C-alpha positions in Angstrom: -2.7 -19.2 4.4 -5.5 -21.6 5.1 -4.4 -22.0 8.8 -3.8 -18.3 9.5 -6.3 -16.4 7.3 -8.0 -14.7 10.3 -4.6 -13.7 11.8 -3.3 -12.4 8.5 -6.3 -10.3 7.8 -6.3 -8.7 11.2 -2.5 -8.2 10.9 -3.1 -6.4 7.6 -5.7 -4.1 9.2 -3.2 -3.5 12.0 -0.4 -2.6 9.6 -2.6 -0.2 7.8 -3.6 1.4 11.1 0.0 1.7 12.3 1.2 3.1 8.9 -1.6 5.8 8.9 -0.9 6.7 12.5 2.8 6.8 11.9 2.3 9.0 8.8 0.2 11.5 10.8 2.9 11.6 13.5 5.6 12.0 11.0 3.9 14.9 9.3 3.4 16.8 12.5 7.0 15.9 13.6 8.5 17.1 10.4 6.4 20.3 10.7 8.3 21.2 13.9 11.8 20.6 12.5 14.3 23.5 12.2 14.9 24.8 8.7 11.4 24.1 7.4 9.9 27.0 5.5 6.4 28.3 6.1 5.2 26.8 2.9 6.5 23.4 3.9 5.0 23.7 7.4 1.7 24.5 5.8 2.0 21.5 3.5 2.9 19.2 6.4 -0.1 20.5 8.4 -2.5 19.9 5.5 -1.0 16.4 4.8 -1.2 15.5 8.5 -4.8 16.6 8.7 -5.8 14.7 5.6 -4.1 11.6 6.9 -5.7 12.0 10.3 -9.1 12.3 8.6 -8.4 9.1 6.6 -7.4 7.4 9.9 -10.6 8.5 11.7 -12.8 7.5 8.7 -11.1 4.1 8.4 -11.7 3.4 12.1 -15.3 4.6 12.0 -15.9 2.3 9.0 -14.2 -0.6 10.8 -16.4 0.0 13.8 -19.6 0.3 11.8 -18.9 -2.6 9.4 -17.1 -5.1 11.7 -19.6 -7.8 11.1 -19.0 -7.5 7.3 -15.3 -7.5 7.9 -15.6 -10.7 9.8 -17.7 -12.2 7.0 -15.1 -11.2 4.5 -12.4 -12.8 6.6 -14.5 -16.0 6.8 -14.8 -16.0 3.0 -11.1 -15.5 2.7 -10.6 -18.4 5.1 -12.9 -20.6 3.0 -11.1 -19.6 -0.2 -7.8 -20.4 1.4 -9.1 -23.8 2.5 -10.3 -24.5 -1.1 -7.0 -23.5 -2.6 -5.2 -25.7 -0.1 -7.4 -28.7 -0.9 -7.2 -28.2 -4.7 -3.5 -28.4 -5.5 -3.9 -28.0 -9.3 -5.1 -24.4 -8.9 -1.8 -23.4 -7.3 0.3 -24.0 -10.5 -1.4 -21.4 -12.7 -1.1 -18.8 -9.9 2.6 -19.4 -9.6 3.2 -19.4 -13.3 1.3 -16.2 -13.7 3.3 -14.6 -10.8 6.6 -15.6 -12.4 5.5 -14.4 -15.8 4.4 -11.0 -14.4 7.8 -10.6 -12.5 9.7 -11.4 -15.8 7.6 -8.9 -17.7 8.1 -6.2 -15.1 11.9 -6.9 -15.1 12.0 -6.7 -18.9 10.0 -3.5 -18.8 12.5 -1.9 -16.3 15.4 -2.9 -18.5 13.7 -1.5 -21.5 12.9 1.8 -19.8 16.5 2.0 -18.6 17.8 1.4 -22.1 15.5 4.0 -23.6 16.4 6.6 -20.9 20.1 6.0 -21.6 19.8 6.8 -25.3 19.9 10.6 -24.9 21.0 13.0 -22.2 18.1 14.4 -20.3 18.0 18.2 -20.1 15.5 20.4 -18.4 13.6 22.7 -20.7 13.8 26.2 -19.1 10.5 27.3 -20.6 8.6 24.5 -18.8 10.1 25.2 -15.4 
């Protein structure tokens, strides 16, 4: 991370941009498919317009605050250099990561066990 902080940060921004642009395109593409009802077409149009607005706002913010983004990337680079130079900081981060993964896995198993206790039926008065 300390060697590639600038590249990784710019790559993350690029991935966000590509995902937003792809989502906009997907919404407008799905709107034109056969078998899509009018309500779904309307929903795809609204979703595509909202995603397009988010894309435009994100690009405007990146253009307006590019100096601040560069400073943030420099801070990230300095932090990565500090972490690389101070090896004892790495161990708590790894231990914390492993502990969280174990807790999440135990939680998934617990939710699966609880969900399997009874059959799940739909209450017709709610639907």
